[in-house]
Residue, then its C-alpha position, 0 to 999 in steps of 0.5 A: v191733059p191733052p185729049d190724046k193722053l186722057y185715057e192714059e191719065v185716067d188709068q193712072w189715077c185709077q191705079e193710084i186710087l186702087d192702092l188706097s183704103p177701100t173703106a176710106i174711099r167708100w166714105v169719101k164717095k158717100r160724103m161727096n155724093h151726099f149733096t147731089d143725092m139730096i138735090y135729086g130727091i128734091d127735084e123728084l119731089l118738085a116734079e111730082a108736086s108740079y104734075t099733081y097740081h097741073m092735073s088738078e081741077e084747081s089748076r084747070q079752073a085757074k087756067e080757064a080764069f086766066r084765059e078769060k081774064g077772070r078771077l078764080n075764087f080759090r077759097k072753094f079749094r080750101g072748103l071756104e065757099d062764100 
């Protein structure tokens, strides 16, 4: 569609869609959005998990050990002190 005809084309498509079953359109939209809705939920979960880890004492000590080229004993974060 040429750029100067875009709004006209969109309006024509919208008019055609308005002539169709609203129930069918609603279910088609739900089906089409199903996959992207899952992605948004997973993305939010990962962002929260990442933030929680990076604000933790475990993360702080791991960064410090990395900077000092040392090794961190992660067992203490599992309650398995040596």
